[in-house]
Every structure is written in structure tokens, then in C-alpha cells.
N, C-alpha and C positions, 0 to 999 in steps of 0.2 A: 790430141789435145787432152790436157789433164782436167778431169771434172772435179769441182770443189766437193770434198767429202764432208761428212759429218764428223767434226773434230771433238767428239765428246771424250771426256776422260774416263778410261775404264776403271772399274772397281769402286771408285769414289766419285761423288758428284761435284765436289769442290776441291780446288787446289789446296786450300787450308788443311783439309783432312789428309791429303798426301804428305804435307809438311809435318804434321803431327805424327803420322805413321812413321816416316823416315827418322825423325828425331827420336821417337820411342825405340825404334830398332837399334839406332846407334847407342842410345843410353843403355839398353840391354846388353849390347856387345861389350861396352866399356865395363859394366859390372861383371859380366862373365869372365872377361880377361883379367880383371882385378882379382877376383876370387881364385882363378886358375893359377895366376902367378904367386898369390899369397900361399896357396896350398903347396906348391912345389918349391918354395923358397926356404 
């Protein structure tokens, strides 16, 4: 039988913080790839 576990979110306490973190990482990647392609074009 499966016991109900404590489903706390690791690292951040709220899902909203996860969303902001992921959107920030994606924005950073977009900027990095933009400057990377601009440098080698």
C-alpha cells in the first residue's frame, strides 16, 4: 500500500517562485543565444 507522502515543493515554498525562476532562466538563455548569434554573424 502506498503511504501518502509530504508533497512539499523542494527549493521554493510557492509554485509562483518556480514560475518566475523558470521564466528568468528562459529569458537569460534567449539573451545569451541572441548575443552568441550576433557575435558570430
